[in-house]
Phi, psi and omega in degrees: 000127178283171187296321179297318178294324179296321177298312180298318180294317179296317179298327180289342179287341177234075186295346179273002173265128176271133183239149164223113189226140169204140170238127187233131173286125187285324182299316181266345185058035180243133177298135175273325179206143175208151176214109183051051185293341181268356182289128180269123183228168172293140183232014178052243187269003188303319186285003170299342175302322179297325175297317179297322178296318179296317178298313181298322178299316180289326174297316181296325181277352182082008179280342173227158176236140184303332181272358178305136180286139172240122185254117182293342179288352176287344181227157179297149175299139180234139183268200178070222194292146176129173180242335188301326181293345177265352184264158182277331188282135181269338185238130177234153169300144183306317181296327178289322177297320177295322177297321177297321178298315183289319188283316186230017179052044188297118184289319181292319177295322178302309182293325178295321178288322175297323176298325182287314188258339179093132179299322180300321181293321179294317178294321179295323178298312179298320179295319180295331178281350177103015184243064185291336181259356172247114188204160168272112191270342188195169168295163173282134182227139173291323179235120181255110183261180181295342179277354182254161171305143186294340178214150183284335188206141176215162180173182180226154187299320184297327176295317186286324175292325176296315181299313182290328175295311179297321179299312183294330177279357185060041181239013182275297178241298177198167179303315182294313182293313182299319180295322180293315180294318178298320178299314178300314183292341175290353178265359184305136180256358184266099176248033187273349186246246180302318184295345181299331182288344183280343178058040178261156176270115183291350183268351182228056182309130172081356184246004177275148173289164177118346172068034179224138180228152180227145177226109188215165174222138182240168173215137182217131178205176177298119180077013181221132167222136179213139177214124178223146180179199186223130177239129183240123175223237173296329171227191181226145175217152173254155182211157170206134174226121180236131178232133174233140176205165177296117184296347176285349179251142182275106182231010184298316181295316180297318178294319179298323178297318179293316179302318180298317180293323175298318179298323177295322177294316179301316180298318179299315180294315184293331182260004188304311186282342183277345178079009180276000000 
């Protein structure tokens, strides 16, 4: 059984999990594998990438400076993912706050940066790039009530593989902006999903032998797993895998098996031209 067939077979074992998957070869811009790539699903923190694009755009335009102070006390403390809530310092340089968002999906840094640039601007940026159905819908909240958007982030795999393909080609916003966002995403520490198949050490980005690098962003919530990114080896490919399921049912292991198989396919594609 080839890897694409294995992915389909594994996904079929949990028919109550909704998937949106795509792996795309960047050189040809042609999908290598897809399963419901146009399906719009919840993506947890994945759309924080649009915030990073907006920040990088304003840095490039001179409307922001990387050393500008960002004060977390401007927004309520937020729990869950991140490191800033464990640190003593209340004020960070804007570029460092963006790095926290990319590296550990820091929720407090996310909201502090959204306070600075505005959620409307981030949504407008994504829409202008052509991704009207993949968006950051709201601030991060510890408690999401009926008065709030039902999910913080939603999207589809085909949008995310397109975004990462354009970014790597420096065709998303500009060479400077695309390189900055890719640099930030190169600090990601979450290799628990698709990236787990690459067997890389998330703590030493770019310094491991083997000739493969990853730039990714993930999202995780009850009943939601999402991983999208770019893997560069002998060639380069973009990928996205999104899974949604009823959180009352235990599907984490089944979803993890599919994510791992997707990662194996991604690794094969990325190393194809190098002969390894």
